[in-house]
C-alpha positions as CSV (number, residue, x, y, z in Angstrom):
1,M,67.0,100.6,75.3
2,R,63.4,100.2,76.1
3,G,60.8,101.7,73.8
4,R,61.2,103.3,70.3
5,L,62.6,106.8,70.3
6,S,61.6,109.3,67.7
7,K,64.5,110.6,65.4
8,T,64.5,113.9,67.2
9,E,64.8,112.2,70.7
10,R,67.6,109.9,69.3
11,H,69.4,112.8,67.9
12,Q,69.3,114.7,71.3
13,Q,70.4,111.7,73.2
14,L,73.1,110.9,70.6
15,L,74.7,114.4,71.0
16,A,74.7,113.9,74.9
17,L,76.0,110.3,74.6
18,I,79.0,111.4,72.5
19,A,79.7,114.4,74.6
20,D,80.0,112.1,77.6
21,D,82.2,109.5,75.8
22,P,83.7,110.7,72.5
23,L,85.3,107.3,71.9
24,L,82.1,105.5,71.2
25,T,82.1,103.9,67.8
26,D,79.1,103.7,65.5
27,E,78.7,100.0,66.3
28,M,78.6,100.7,70.0
29,I,76.1,103.5,69.6
30,A,74.0,101.3,67.3
31,E,74.0,98.5,69.9
32,H,73.0,100.9,72.6
33,Y,69.9,102.2,70.7
34,G,69.0,98.8,69.1
35,V,69.3,100.3,65.6
36,S,71.5,99.7,62.6
37,V,75.0,101.0,62.2
38,Q,73.8,102.8,58.9
39,T,71.1,104.6,61.0
40,I,73.8,106.0,63.3
41,R,76.0,107.1,60.5
42,L,73.2,109.0,58.9
43,D,72.4,110.6,62.2
44,R,75.9,111.8,62.6
45,L,75.9,113.2,59.1
46,E,72.8,115.1,59.7
47,L,74.0,116.4,63.0
48,G,77.6,117.2,61.7
49,V,79.2,115.0,64.2
50,P,82.6,113.4,62.8
51,E,83.3,109.8,63.0
52,M,85.1,108.4,66.1
53,R,88.6,108.3,64.7
54,V,88.3,112.1,63.9
55,R,86.9,112.9,67.2
56,A,89.7,111.1,68.9
57,R,92.4,112.6,66.8
58,N,91.1,116.1,67.5
59,L,90.8,115.3,71.2
60,A,94.4,114.0,71.2
61,E,96.0,117.1,69.8
62,R,94.4,119.2,72.4
63,A,95.3,116.8,75.3
64,R,99.0,116.5,74.2
65,G,99.3,120.2,74.3
66,A,98.1,120.3,77.9
67,L,100.5,117.7,79.3
68,K,102.7,118.9,82.1
69,T,104.1,115.9,84.1
70,L,104.9,113.7,81.1
71,G,105.9,114.0,77.5
72,P,103.5,112.7,74.8
73,T,105.7,109.6,74.1
74,E,105.8,108.7,77.8
75,I,102.1,107.8,77.9
76,A,101.4,104.1,77.6
77,G,98.6,104.2,74.8
78,E,97.3,107.3,73.2
79,L,96.2,110.3,75.3
80,V,92.8,111.5,73.9
81,D,91.4,113.7,76.6
82,L,92.9,115.6,79.4
83,E,91.6,118.2,81.9
84,L,94.5,118.8,84.3
85,G,93.6,118.1,88.0
86,R,90.3,116.5,87.1
87,R,90.1,113.7,84.4
88,A,91.9,112.1,81.5
89,V,91.4,109.3,78.9
90,S,93.7,107.3,76.9
91,V,93.4,104.4,74.3
92,L,95.6,101.4,74.2
93,E,95.6,99.3,71.0
94,T,96.9,95.9,72.2
95,T,99.4,94.1,69.9
96,R,100.7,90.5,69.6
97,D,104.0,91.5,71.4
98,M,102.0,92.5,74.5
99,G,100.5,89.1,75.0
100,F,101.4,85.6,76.1
101,R,102.2,83.5,73.1
102,R,100.0,80.5,74.0
103,S,96.9,82.3,75.4
104,G,97.0,85.6,73.7
105,I,96.1,87.2,76.9
106,V,97.8,90.7,77.3
107,R,100.4,90.9,80.1
108,G,99.1,92.7,83.1
109,H,101.9,95.2,83.3
110,H,100.8,96.8,80.0
111,I,97.3,97.3,81.4
112,F,98.8,98.9,84.6
113,A,101.3,101.0,82.7
114,Q,98.4,102.6,80.7
115,A,96.5,103.3,83.9
116,N,99.5,104.5,85.9
117,S,100.8,106.8,83.1
118,L,97.3,108.3,82.9
119,A,97.1,108.9,86.6
120,V,100.5,110.8,86.5
121,A,99.5,112.8,83.4
122,V,96.3,114.2,85.0
123,I,98.2,115.8,87.7
124,D,98.5,119.6,87.4
125,A,102.2,119.9,88.4
126,P,105.7,120.2,86.8
127,A,106.6,116.6,88.1
128,A,104.8,113.7,89.7
129,L,105.4,110.1,90.9
130,T,103.4,107.2,92.1
131,G,103.2,106.8,95.8
132,S,101.0,103.7,96.0
133,A,98.4,101.8,94.0
134,K,95.7,99.2,94.7
135,L,94.9,97.2,91.6
136,Q,92.2,94.8,90.6
137,F,92.2,92.9,87.2
138,H,88.5,92.0,86.5
139,R,88.7,90.3,83.1
140,P,91.5,89.2,80.8
141,V,92.3,91.3,77.9
142,Q,93.0,89.6,74.5
143,V,95.6,90.6,72.0
144,G,93.8,92.9,69.5
145,D,91.4,94.4,72.3
146,R,91.1,98.1,72.4
147,V,91.4,99.3,76.1
148,V,90.0,102.7,77.0
149,A,91.2,103.9,80.4
150,K,89.6,106.9,82.2
151,A,91.2,108.5,85.1
152,L,89.5,110.8,87.7
153,V,91.0,112.7,90.6
154,R,88.9,112.0,93.6
155,R,90.7,114.0,96.2
156,A,93.8,116.4,96.2
157,H,95.4,117.8,99.3
158,H,98.7,119.7,99.1
159,D,101.1,117.5,97.2
160,R,98.9,114.4,97.3
161,S,96.3,113.3,94.8
162,H,94.1,110.2,95.0
163,V,93.2,109.0,91.5
164,V,90.9,106.3,90.4
165,V,91.3,104.7,87.0
166,G,88.9,102.3,85.2
167,S,89.8,100.5,82.0
168,R,87.3,99.1,79.7
169,V,87.1,96.9,76.5
170,G,83.9,97.9,74.9
171,Q,81.4,98.2,77.9
172,R,83.3,95.6,80.0
173,L,85.3,96.7,83.0
174,V,88.7,94.9,82.7
175,F,90.8,96.7,85.3
176,S,90.5,99.2,88.0
177,A,92.9,101.0,90.3
178,R,93.1,103.4,93.1
179,I,96.5,105.3,92.9
180,V,98.1,108.0,95.1
181,I,100.2,110.4,93.2
182,F,102.6,112.9,94.7
183,S,103.2,116.1,92.8
184,M,106.4,118.2,93.1
185,D,107.5,121.6,92.0
186,E,111.0,122.3,90.6
187,S,112.3,123.0,94.1
188,R,111.2,119.8,95.6
189,R,112.4,117.2,93.0
190,G,114.3,114.5,94.7
191,A,112.8,115.2,98.0
192,T,111.1,112.2,99.9
193,P,107.3,112.3,100.0
194,G,105.7,112.2,103.5
195,P,103.9,109.1,104.7
196,M,100.9,107.9,102.7
197,E,97.3,107.8,103.9
198,P,95.1,104.8,103.1
199,T,92.5,105.2,100.4
200,S,89.0,104.2,101.4
201,R,86.8,102.0,99.2
202,K,84.3,104.8,99.1
203,E,86.6,106.6,96.8
204,A,86.0,104.1,94.1
205,T,82.2,104.6,93.9
206,R,80.4,106.0,90.8
207,E,80.6,109.8,90.5
208,G,78.9,111.7,87.8
209,G,78.7,108.8,85.4
210,W,82.5,109.0,84.8
211,L,83.7,105.8,86.3
212,E,82.0,102.8,87.7
213,L,84.6,100.6,89.6
């Protein structure tokens, strides 16, 4: 950041920054402010803000309790935030078995599975299924990378929701998708959804700082 912030200013901005993205590590915050990791740790202690792993665990417990369309084990990655009908966040810790042996690049279906299960999980309905998806892989993900996926419901009409998902490694966007999800109540399970409407590119624009696709 430009200029040197006072300690009070940094504390105020730190609280806002973590509220917007609870999954930021001390290292990422330190890089953002151009200070040492130890400085950020001291700031957190003074403010009573727990470390990222504790924040993520607390969020995950609340998020799992709110799930409706999927069970906790059906999410690809770990669900750490969920506001039904609005937004959701998951974390995927990539492992060696997810990647190609020679290159160490994670196979694309793992990245899509994280995004798609998150798009289904955010729907406020007893059951939901994917109708269509438009995908873009922006950068390769290496084995060992930690992928944070964020889903946002852009538009919902009757049984159809348009969800955008952005997946990042650190601050780098690695994957994005526009996914149409159909929701069903108990009486409509097994019914054939109606024809799908195309999703415009405008729906993938930045909104409220949540996603940047």
